[in-house]
N, C-alpha and C positions, 0 to 999 in steps of 0.2 A: 758380241760373238765374233771370233776371229776365224778366218778361213785360211788354212795352210795349204799352199800349193807348192810341192817340192820343198825347197829351202826358203822360199820367199813368203813374206807375209803381206797381206793386204787387208786393210780395214774394209769391212763390208760397206758397199755403196759409198766409198770415200769420195770426197769432193775433188781431190787432186789427181789421184791415180785412176786414169780412164782406160789404161791400156790392157789391164787384166780383165778377161771376160768374167761376168758375174754369175753366169750359169754354165758350169763346166761338167764334164762327165763325172758321175759319182765316184768312180774308182780312183780319181785323183784328188778327191776332196775329203778332208777330215775336219769335222766340226768339234770344236772344244767348247763344252758347256760349263759356264761358271756354276758355283754352288747355287742351288735353288733359293729363290728369294721367298721368305715367308710373307705372304700377302697381308697377314695381320699386322705387320710392322708398318704398313703405310699409315701415316699420321696426318691429322689436320689440326688447324688452330682456329679457335673461336675467341672473339673479343667481346667482353661485357662492359657495360657502364653500370657501376654499383654505387648505391647510395649509402649514407650513414657510416662511412668509414672515417673514424675519428682519430685513431691512433694505431701504433704498431701492433697492439694486441688484437685489433680488429682484423688486420692483415693475417696474423697468425691463425686466428679462428677460421677464416675463409680457407686458407691453405690447408689446414688440418682436416676440415670436413671434406674438401675436394680430394685430398690425398687418399682418403679411405675408399673412394670410388674405383672399382676395377675398370681399367681402361684409361684413366687420367694419367698421363705421363709426366707432365710438369705444369706448375702453376706460378704465374708471375703477376703480383698485384702491386699497383702503384697507389699508395695512400694519398698522394697529393692530388692526382687527377681522378682518382676513383675508377681507374681502368684495370681490368683483369684479362690477361691473355692465358688461355688454357690450351695446352697441347694434349690431344686425346686420340685414341684408336677408334675409328668409326664402327668397327665390327663389334666392339664391346660396350660402347656408351654413345649417347647422342647429346647434342647441346641442350635439348629440352630437359633432360634429366639433370644435367649440370646446373641449369638455371634454377630448377625447382629445389635442388640441394642448397644453393646459395640463399634462396628465399626462406627455406626452412630454418636456416641458421640465423635468420633475423635481419638479413640485408636485402633491401629491395633492389631488383634488377630493372633499371630504367630502360635499357635497350641493349640489344646484342646483334652482332653482324657475323653471319657465317660466310666464310671466304669462298664458298663454292655454291653456285646456283646452277642446277642442271636444266636442260631444255629438251622437250620432246615434241615431235610433230605427229599428229594423228589424223587419219582419214575418218571423217564423220559420215554416218549413213542415217537417212531418215529425216533430214531437215527439209521443211517445206517452205518456210517464209522467215522473215526477220524476227518474228516472235520466237521461233525455234532457236535461232542462234543466240538471241538475248537470254532466254531461259537457260540454255546450256552454259553460257558464260557465267551467269549467276551461280549455277550449281557448282561449277569448277572453282570459282573464287571462294565459295564457302568451304571447300575441302581443305583440311588442315595441311599446311605445308606448301600450298600453291601461292606463289607470289604474284603471278600475272597470267592471265589467260585471254587469248584472242581467238575468236571463232569467225571464220570466213564462210559466208553463206554460198556464194557463187563457186568458190574454190572447193567447198566441202571439206575443209581442213581446220584443225585447231593447233595453235602453238601455245604450249604451256611451260612457264618458268616455275620451277619448284625446288624446294630444299630436299636434296636426296637423303638427308638424315631423318626426315620426317615422313616422307611419302615416296612413291616410285611410280613408274609408268603403269604398272599393273593396277595399282589402286586408282589411278586416274581413269583408266579404261573402265574399271568397275563403277566409278562414279558416273561416267558418261552413260553406261548401259543402264544404271539405276535411274537416270534421268529420262530413259526411254529412247535412246539413240544407240546405233551401232558404232563401234570404233575399232580401227586397226592401227597398229603402231607403224608409222612410216620411218621415223628415225628417233634415236634417243642418245643423249650424251654427245661425245665427240665423233661426228661422222666424217671428219675431214679426211682421214686416211684409214680406210677399212677395206679388208679383203675377205671374200667369202670362199671357202674351200670345200670341195667334195672329197671325202676321205674313203680310201679303200684299204681292206685288210683289218678293219676295226670290227670287233665282234663282242666286246664286253665293256663294262664300265672301267675296268682296269686299263684297257687300251686307251680309252679316252683320257683318263687321268694322266697316263704316261705322256701322251702327246701334249696335253695341256701344261703339265709341269715343265716339259722340255721347252715349249714355246715361251712360257712366262719367264723363264730364266734367260732368254735370249735378249741381247742388247737391242733396244729400239722397239721392243714389243711392249705395248702399254696395257692391253687387256685382251683376254681370250674367252670366248663363249663357245661351249660345245653342245651339240644336239645329237645324242646317241641314236634317237629314233630315225632321224633323217641322215645320220652319218655325215654331219657337216660341222665346220668350224668357222667362226667369225673372229677375225683378228684385227685389233686396232694397233697401229704402229706409227713410229716417228720416221718420216721419209729421210731425215738427215742421217739415219743410222742403218736403216734396212729398207726392204721393199717386198712386193708380192712374190717375185721369183725366189728371193733369198728365203722367205718364209716357207714356200713350197719345198725348197731344197732342204731346209732344216727338218721338216716333217719326214721327208724321205730318208734322212740320216738316222732317225730314231730306230733303235733296235736293228741296226745294220741293214736298213732298207726293207724292213717287214711291212712298213706302211707306205702307201702312195697317196699323193694329194694332187688335185687338179683344180683349176679355177672354176668356180661356180658363179654364174651370173643370174641373180634372182630376177624373176619376171617383173616388169614394170607395174607397180601397184596402181598407179594412176590410170593407165590404160585398161588394166584388168578390171578395176572397180567400175570404170565407165562402161565397159562392155557388159559387165554383170548387171549394172543398174539399168542399162538400156534393155537388155534381154529380160530382166525381171518385169519392167513395166510393160514390155511388149507381150510377154506371156500372160500377165494378169489381165491386160486389155483383151487378148484373144479369148481367155477363159471367160471373161465377163460377156463377151460377144456370143459365146457359145450358148448362153442362156438369154441374153438381152435381145438378140435378133429374133429368135422364135417368140419371145414375149411381146416384142413390138408387133410382130405379124399377127399374133393372136389378139392383141388389144386394138390395133389400129387398121389392119388391112382386112383380115378374114371376116370380121363382123359385117362389113359392107358388101361381101360377096356371097350371095345365096348359092348352094344350100349350107355353106360353111357357117354362116351366121346363125342359122337355126340350130346346128349341132352344138355350137358354143353356148347357146342360150338354153340348152336342155337342162332341166332342173334335176339334180341328184337327190336333194332332200330340201324340203321347203323352198326357199329362194336361192339356195346354194347351187350354182350352175357349174357345168363342165368348164366353161371359160374361166370362171373365177378360181376354180381348183388348179387349172393349168398355170394361170398367172401366179398364184401363190407358190406353187411348187418351183416354178422357174425363177422367181425373184429371190427366194430364201437363200440359195447358195451365193448369189451375188451380194446380198446384204451382209451375210455373216462370214462367208469364206473369203471372197474377193475383197469385201469391204472391211475385213478385220483390221487392216493397217490404219484405217481412220479411227476405229475404236481405241486401238493402242495409243495412237498419237494424241487423241483427246484425253485419255486417262492420264498420261504422263504430263501433258501440258497443264491440265487442271490441278494435278498434284503439286506442280511447281508454281501454282497460283498465276498461271499464264493462260492465254487463249490464242489459238492459231487457226489456220485454215481447216485442219482436221476437225476442230470443234464445230465449225459451221457446217461442214459436210455431214458429220455424224448427226447433228441435230436435224438438218433438213431431211436426210434419208430416213432417219428414225421416225420423224413425224409422218412422212408419207407411208412408210411400211406399217407402222403399228396402227395408224388409222385404217389402213386397208385390212389389217388383221381383224380390227373391230368390226368392219363392214362384213367380212367373211363369217365371223362368229355370229353376228346378228342375223345374217342370212340363214344360217343353220338353225337358229332358234326361233325364227319368225316366218310365217307364211305370207306376210303382207309387206315386210320391210323391203324398200328399194334404196340402194345406195351405190355410189360410184367409188370403186377402189382406185388406188394410185400405185399399184405394184410396178407398173411399167415406168412410172416417174422415178421411183427409187433405183431400179436397176439401170435404166438408161442414164440417169444422173451420174452414177458411179462409173459407168462405161465411158462417158464423155470426159469425165475428170481424168480417168486413167489414160485416155487417148491424149489429152492435153499434156499430162505429165510426161508421157512417152515422147511426144514431139519436143517438149521443153528440154529434156535431158539430151536429146539428139542435138538440139541447137546449142545448149550449154557446152557440149563437148567441143564444139567448133571455136568457142571463145579462147581455148588454150592451144589452138593450132600453131600459133607462132612459137610458143614455148616448146611444143613437141618437135617442130622443125629444127629449132636450135639444138635440142637434145640429140637429134639424129645426125647432126653434122659430123661428129667424130667418127672416123673409120673403125671398123671392128678389129683390124689387124695391122701390123706394121712389120717392117724389115729391120731386124736388129743386126748390127755388125759386131762380130767377135774379133777383137784385136789382139795381137801378140805384144810382147814387151817393147818392141820397137815401134808400135803404132801401126803396124801393117795389118791389113784385113786378112784374117784367117778363114772366116766363113760368114755366111749370111743365114740368119734364122728367122722364119716367119713366126711371130708371136702375137698374142692378143694385146690390144692396146692397153688393157687394164694391167698387164704385166710389166709395162715399161716403168723403169726406175729412174730416179734423178741421175744425171750424168751419163746415161746410155747414149750411144751413137746410133742414130736412125738414118737409114737410107730412104730417100723419097724420090721416086722416078716420075717423069712427066705423066700427068693425068691422075696421080694419086693425091689423096688428101694428107695434110700434115696431121699426125696423130696427137701430138702434145705441143705445148709451148716450148720453144727452144731457141738456140742461137746457131746460125749457119757457120759451120767450120770449114766447109769446102764446097765448091761449085757455085754456079750462078744461074739464076732463073727469074721468071716473073711469077708472082703468086697472086691469085685472085682472092682478095679478102672481102669481097662484097657481101658474102653471107654473114660475116661477123660485124664489119664496120659500115657496110652500106656503100663503100667506095667502089665506084663502077670500074675504074681503070685498074688493071693488074699492076702490082707494085714490084719494082726490081729488087732482087735480093742478092747479096754478095756476102762473103765471109765477114762475120761480125754483126750482121743484121739479125733482128729478132723475127721469128715467125710465130704465128698463132695457130693453135690446134683447131682443126675443122676447116681450115682454108685449103684452097686447091692449087697444087703446083702445076704451072702451065707447060713449060717447055724444056727446062733444064733439069739435070740430076743434082740433088742437094744432099749433103751430109749434115745432119742437125744434131747438136748436143742437147739432150732434154734438160730443161731447167725447172719446169713446173709440170707436175704430173697429177693425175687423179683430180681431186676436188680443188687443187691449187691452180688449174689452168684457167685462162681467161674465159673459155666457154662455160666451164662449170660455175665460175663466179657470176657470170652473166645470168645463168639459169637460176642460181641461188638468189640473186638480187631481184629478178623478176618474180620469183615465187614469193619472196618476202613482201614485195610491193602488192601483189595480188591478194595477200592475206591481210595487209594493213587496211584499216577502215578509214575512208575519207570523211572529213568533217561534214560534208553535205549529206552523208548517210544518216546523220542524226535526225534529219527531217523525217525520214521513214521510221526511225526508231521511236520518235515521239508519237507519231501517228499510230503506230502499231500497238502502243500500250492501251489505247482506248478504242481502237478500230473494231475489234471483234465484239467486245461488250456493247458498243454502240449499235452494231449491226443486229445483234440478238435483240436488243431493246426495240430497234426499228421494226424488226420482223414481228415482234409481239404486238406492237402498236398497229402495224399494218393489218394483222389478223383481227384485232379488236375493231379497227377502223372500218373493216368490211363486214364483220359479223354483226356488230351492234346495230348499224344502220339497216342491215338486211332484216334483222329480227323486228326492228321497229317499223320497217317498211318505208324508209326514207327514199331508197332508190327503187325503180320499177322492177317487176319480176322478170321482164324479158331480158334484163341484163344477165340473168343467171343462165349459163349454157344448159342445153338439154342434157338430162341425165345427172345433173348436179343439184345440190341444195345450197342454201346460204352458207352453212358451215364449211362445206367442201370448197366453195369458191374462195372464201376467206382463207382457208387453210392453204390452198394453192398459191395465193398471193404471198402469204407469209413464208412458205417454203422457198418460193422464187427469190425473195429478198435475202434469205439466208445463204443461198447457194450462188447468187449472182455476184455478191461482194467478193473482192479478190485482194487479200492482203499480200499475196505472193508477188503480184506485179510491182507493188511498192518496194518490197524487200529486194527484188532483183534489179531495180532501176539503176542503182549506183554500182554494186560490185561487178555486174556483168560488163558494164562500160569500162570500168577500171581495168578489168582483166584483159579485155580486147585492146585497150589503149596501151597498157604497159607491154603487152606482147608485141604489138605493132611497133611501138617505139624501139624495143630491143632489136627487131629486124632491121630498123633504119639506123642503128648505131646510137640510139638515145636510151639510156637506162634511167627510168624514173623510179625512185625508191618510195613507192606507195602513193595512196590516194591523197595524203596530205600535201605532198610536193606537187602532185598533179593539179590539185585545186588552187594552191597558192600561186602557181605559175601563171594561171590565166588572169590574175589580178595585177601582175607586174606592170608598173608604170615607169620605173627607172632601172636601168641596168648599169652596173659598175664593172668596167673592164680593167683587168690588170694589163700591163703593156707587154713585158717580155714573155714570149711563148704563148701569148693569147692573141693580142693584136698583131704581134710580130711572129716571125717563123721560130725564133728562139735559137737560131744557129748563126753566129756572126760570120760575115764574109768581107774580104778586102775589096774595096771599090776604087781605091786610088793609091798610087805610089808616086812620091815626088822626091827627087834628089836635090840637095842643097849644097853640094860640094863637087869636087872633081872626081870623086870615087865613081867607078863604073857600076852599072846596074848589076853586072855579074858579081863583082866583089861585094857590093852592098847586100845582095841576096845571100852570098856565102857567109858573110859575117853575121847577119841577122839570124840565119838558120842555125848556125853554131851556137849563138847565144840563147836562142829560144828553144833549142832541141829538148831540154830537160824540163821545160815549164809545162804545167798542167792547166794553165788558164785557158778558157775558151777562146779568147782573143789571140793568144799565142798559137793555139792550134789552127785557127783560121789563117793567120799569117804564114805559118809553116806550110800549109797546104798550097797557098797562093804562091809563095816564094819558090817552092820546089817546082811547081808547074812553069813559072816564069823562067827558072833556071834551065829546065829541060827545053823550053822553047828557044832560049839563047843558044844552047849547045847544039840543038838540031839545025839552027840556021848556020852555025859555023861548021856543021858536019863533023863535030868532035864529040868525044865521049868522056871528057874529063870532069867528073862530078864529085871529086873527093873534097869533103868539107872537114876542116879541122875542128875537133871537139873543144868546147870552151872549158877552160880551167878556172878554178876558184869561183865556180858558179854560185850565185847568191840570189835568193828571192827577196824582194822588198815589198811586203804586203801592201796592196793598195796603190803602188806606184810603178813597179816593173821588176826587171832582173838586171844583173850585171855579171861580168865574167871576162876572162882573158882569152882572146882568140889569137893564137900565135903570140906575137909580142905586142898586140894591140889591146887596149882597155876598151871594152864595149859596154854601153848602156842602152837598154831597150825599155822604154816606158813613157810615162806621161810627163807633163811639164814640171810637176813637183819633184820627180826623180832628177831631172836635169838641174833644177835649182839646188837640190841637196848636194850635188857634186859640182856646183858652181859652173855649170855649163851654160854659156850665153845663148839665150833664145832671142834671135833678132826679129826686127819688124816684119820681114818677109815670112818668117816662120809663124809669128803671131797671127798674121793675116790668114795664113793657110789653116791654122787651128780654128780661128773664128769663123771662117767661111764654111768649114765642114761641120762644126758644131751646130750651126744654124740649120743644117740639113739632117740633124739627128745622127751625126756620125762621131765616132770616137777616134781621136788622133793619137798615134803612137810614134814617138820620136826615137831615132837611132843615132847614138853618139859614138864616134870613134876617136879615141885619144883626146877627149875634151872638146871636140867640135861636132856639131850636128851634121851628119852626112846625108840624112834623108828622113822621110816620114811616110807613114802609110795611114790611110783612113779606113776604119772598119765600121760597118753598119749591120744592124739586125733588120733585114728587110721586112717590110709590112706584108702580111698575108694578102694574096691577090684578091681574095673575096671580101676583105675587111670593109672597104669603103662601101660596097654595095649592100653588105649586111647592115651597116649603120643606117644607110639610106632607107632600107626596107623597114627596119625597126621604127624609124621616124614615121613612116607611112602607117605603121600599126598604132601610132600614138604613144610610143615608148621613147623616153629620152635616154641618151647614152652619156656616160661620164667615165673618164679615165683616171684611175688612181694608181700611182706608181712610186717606186722608191728612187727613180732616176732623177737627174737634174732637170730644172725647169726648161732649159733650152731644148734638150732632146725630147722631153715629154710634149712640149708645145708643137714641135715640128711634126712628131708622129700624129698627134691629135689633128693637126691641120690637114695632114695627108689623107687621113681616113674620114674626116668630116665630123669629128667630135668637137663640140664647142666648149664644154666645161672640163677643165683639167685640174687635178690635184697632184702635185709632184712632191718628191723628197719625203715620202711617208714610210715609216717603218710598219711592220705587220699589225701592230696594235693600233697605230694611227689610222690604218685603212679601215679597221673594224669600227673605230670611233666615227669616221666620216660616214660610214653606212648608217650608224645609229642616228647621226644628225639628220640624214635624209628621212629615216623612219619617223623621227619626231615631227616632221612636216606632214605626216599622214600619207607618205608614199609607200607602196609595196615595192621592195628593192630586191633585185637579183644581183648576185656577184658571180662573175665569170673569171676563173683563175685556173692555175695549174694544179690546185688541190694539195700542194705541199707547203710552199712558202706563204700561200694565201689562206691557210686553214682558219686563222682567227676571223678573217673577213667572211669566209664561206659560212662559218657557223653563225656569225652575227646577222647575215642577210636573211631575209624571209625565204629566199630560194638560193641555195648555193649550187653552182654549176661547175664541175671540174672538167676542164677541156684538155685534150692532149694526153689522156690517161694511158693510151696505148694498151698494153696487156695488163696493167695494174688497175683493174676496174673497181677494186674493193676500197674505195676512198671513203673513210668514215665521215669526213667533214661535209661532204657534198650531199645535196638532196637529189641532184640529177647528174649522172656521169655521161659525158660525151666521149665515145670511144675514139673517134677520129679527132685530129687536130684541125677541125674545120669549123669556122665560125657560123656557117650556115645551119649547123645543128642547134645553135642557140635559137634561131628562128623556128626551126622544126619543133623544138621542145615547147616553146610558148604557143605556137600555132596548134599543135596537137592537144595541148592542155585546153586551149579555148574551145576547140571543136568537141573535146570529150565532155567538158562541163556543159556545153550547149546540148549535147546529146543526152546527158543525165537529166537536165531540166526538161527536155522534150519527153524523156521517159516518164518523169514525174507528172508532167501535164497529161500525158496519155493515161497513166495509171489512175491518177486522181480523177481526171475527166471521165474515164470509163465508169468509175464507181459513182461519181456524182450524177451521171446520166443514167447508168444502168439500174441503180437502186430505185429511183422513182418510177422508172418504166416497169420494173419487176413488181413494184408495189401497186401498180394499176392506175397510175396517174393519167394515162392516155385512154384507159378503157372506157370511161363514160363518154368521151368525145369521138373516138375512132373505132372502138370495139377491139382494139389491139391489146392483147395481153401476152405476157412472156411465160409460157409453161415452164415448170421447174427443170425439166430435162434440157430445154433450150437455154435456160438461164445458166445451167451447169456448163453447157458447151461454150457460152459466151465467157464465163469465168476462166475456163481453160485457155481460150483463145487470147485473153488479155495478157496472161503470163508469157505465152509464146510470142506475142507481138512485141513485148518489151525486150525479150532476148534477141529477137531478130533485128530490132532497132539498134541495139548495141553492136550487133554483128556488122552493121553497115560501116562501123569505124574501120573495119579491115580494108575497106576500099580507099582509105586515106592516102593521099599523095603529098609529098613534101612541097612546101612553099619553096620557091627557088629564085635566085638572083643571077644575073649574067651580065657580062660586059659586051656591048656591041663594038667590036674592034674596028669596024669600018667607020662608024659615025662618031665613036668616042663617047657615046652617051650610055648612061647606066639605065637599066630597066628593072622593074620589079613585077613579078607575076605571082598571083596567089593561087593556091590549089583550090580546086572546086570540089 
């Protein structure tokens, strides 16, 4: 879509032309729409591996049968390899039909690969324990077209990879609901760049179709969804060609401005669902209390207070009393209305051949309720029957479980607090500058942050947050990045520096050119990484998964054995009659013990032990500038025994600087700088840039001392770059060479003993020497070094105190590598390694039984990062989406390596503590509920109290995980007075 403004043309959201405002008054804009694109013409290609192709006639047969299918555009079959590539229209045909057609023709299809796999994220409702998440995963994997499904219990989300030609998100939601759980779609397809619009002036389907066709034909628009009922539009777009403001403007141009569009921000589903779930459990608990509290009073309190006890014992008919009637009436709504959720959960779990907490609760409450109904009916039909009902047990058990779930969801909501805080960092609005053709500011417009497009110029005044990622083009200031990177000190920003969305501008005014907007910003990618990590299942979770498979059946069997174990000895008369409480008989005592066993056992605590800890740890790590990509990385990091460090940019700063300049001739320092600056001016090498910066400062210092201002430097002619050695060129009438010793030898320039000594001396100090030759004679040299990071030595020392050995693997020469290793305290060095060699060295360490972590920059070291058990990408800056790494360290600070490992160790320790508590609770609670202490102490656990204990166990595990929020970084520091390094551990 081209926007014509006067006689000038500007490509919408162009990369180069920043001076034209993208949002202009509608009377000066005319939008040219290309011919509508027929959406049916969008094609896909599927590849098949076909057997029994013996000759050209087989190829012809396959091509002819496929050519008859409506929607197949082209067929290409290779008789040699047995491959077939079919181009088709998805709207008319799908790969499954194509595969069946080939097989019907007598050719077996061995395998086929569809080029597109869609992904959707769903909010899941109604999961209680790990059995629920497991059964739901199984149900999703059985669905035709689903390739992979991951269900997170603590996050209450599912991520499903599926073939869009076979199934879709609606069918997936139906399958989830059929499994007995609720589901809401969070995202589907490409959510990277999507804008939601509220439409005005739309009254019919024709209006919607007009707008949809108009938008679909626009360049950069990938997909449009319309909702007539809500009068909303959802547009997927390519940010390289268009943006939200341009899409809004395009809508307003349809039918000469008949329609209006504005940004619509959907409510946050996570928070909405959390509030809804909390309110739901609270309301159900209060409703149950409405009946359970009077029932408790009628059962436990009033019978002991005359004359109320006499009134409750008044017989209505035979042995059927007023108290029994009241208890029955009050219990029934709790059992079947409030407790309906447990019946539904049990039904769906058993239908999927699984068993969860709902099964235990339903069995326990049903046993208590229906035995009490039997007592009530027997009392009506007999004038001599005396029996104890358990109506209060059923009602109070349900009430206590609902109270526990209410407190649990309150606590679970806090496990994602760190993620919510990250999401809230971005400001709601920003100040957009409108520029004229000469780059002058015409006006300032306050717009929503979500309307910012790539290449927009944003003004940020002191005290405001940076809305999106960008580059400073004007102004200087200090920016507080602690909320993103964890760096405590504000960072100085000047033109050319990058800024991160969500950070705080401290004192100066900055003009920033937007480079990453929407979901491309560092903040959005951090949130996406943390969400993915919280959904991923840690290997240690398999312990709970294995236990959960037989836990509920084992508890049911234990409860039945407990009931028989008390009933049979009671009937035979093995235990004395005074053990039986007043008002009970042998059957009722045995039944109470059996019910207590059913409801005291808690599979929920086991299921929550790992995911809640992982959620808190990954959120806490993100707030400290450490992004951990899932429970697998978190678990492996705690086992690390060796860390392999890259040198450049990891142990060193990664920015060369000149540390020494030496003259070897009668040339003055001023002339030496002038000649070298002229020769190096056009070089892009990092060392050249470092020398240029140093030489210019030195030149300015010389001029200031002479109080003159003659800084004219002649430009080098015949400039030539010699890869790996240096540069050459003519400065005036002088031939100048700037490079290493090999360049000098190539041009037959003599390198004398004095110069050789200079080179040797500095190479031993991990410095690179660059020689400058003028007319065949070396005039001088300068030494460049990449300084070691100030914290490197203390970090290596701290890792050693943690029992972790450090190894340096680098592509640099042995002399430089050895010098750097000696400076930071690393004993083992492997130098002159290419990227594949680094990966091989890591595999060698793994063969010795070591768990190895690799710390690198995430780009050149990607093979090694993938080969390592734990890959850590350091110095990622705003590019946090590094696929090769398991852990991304946002800052270029080695202390975060310690933080990642220490946080991992504390998290795994917390998970084991959760398991010990959850298993210990069940191991101790079940025997007590079964009455093991009753013969010796007279202590028994009534069913309602057992239910309260079960609810408390889940809550205690969640609260235990929440303690990880108090984690503080391990830290190292240098005592500048004594010169000694110290290590301190977090408590």
